[in-house]
C-alpha positions, 0 to 999 in steps of 0.5 A: 139500532132502529131503521128508520127510513134510510136513517139508523137511530140508536134505541133507547129503552125508554123509546115508545111508539103509539100508532093510531087508525081509524079502522073500527076493528084492525085485525092483526095476526097472532104473532104481531099481537103478542109482540104489540099492546092493541088498545080499542077505545071502543071497548066493551067490558069483557074484552076490557078485562081480557087485556087487562088480564094479558098485563096482569099475567105479564107482570105476575106470570110472564112465564104463563104468558110466554108459553101461552103465546109460543102455544098460540104460535104453535097451534096456528102452525100446526093448523097451517101445515095440516091445510097444506097437507090437505091441499097437496092431497087434493092437488095430486088427487086432481092432477092424477087420471082416475083410471091410474089412481092406484097405479100412481106411486107418487100419489100413494106416497104423498098420502102415506107421508101425508098420514104420517104428518097429520097423525103427528099433528094431530097428537101436538093439537091434542098435547097442546089443547091439554097445556092451554087447559093448565094455562087458563086454569092458572090465568083464571086466578088472576081474572078478578084483578082484571075484572076490578081494572075493568070495573075501575076504568068503566066506573071513571068513564061514567063519572066523566058523564056527571054534570059538573053542576052536581 
């Protein structure tokens, strides 16, 4: 069932939802882009090649694309957690007196916890970057197909500009 307004509609596997916008270059969160196919009709050759690469890999090796999507989400959440830890440290430092920083046990415990967590996050990010390298190597095997698809698209676009008299 899909909730549409105040009505529940039965879901059909053939259902497709198309959404258009006049925004020149809409920005979506990575979690949203993973669930959608975004087509920008003012696209460059490189951009279309990248979109075609994602579609080719989803058809040929879906586990690689799923792994890449989860990796993007994991990296974003790790970097967000690191940012929150840094903000927490700065808040604790701003709230404590300059004379009693060493006596502030809450601040010291927070620094210790943040240090341990930042080390774990750093290791996780380093591991994710290594996995990303292997994923990109696998994706490069399909890049030729994506480039050919982009060439075909832009060839067809250019053919439409030929005067019909010729």
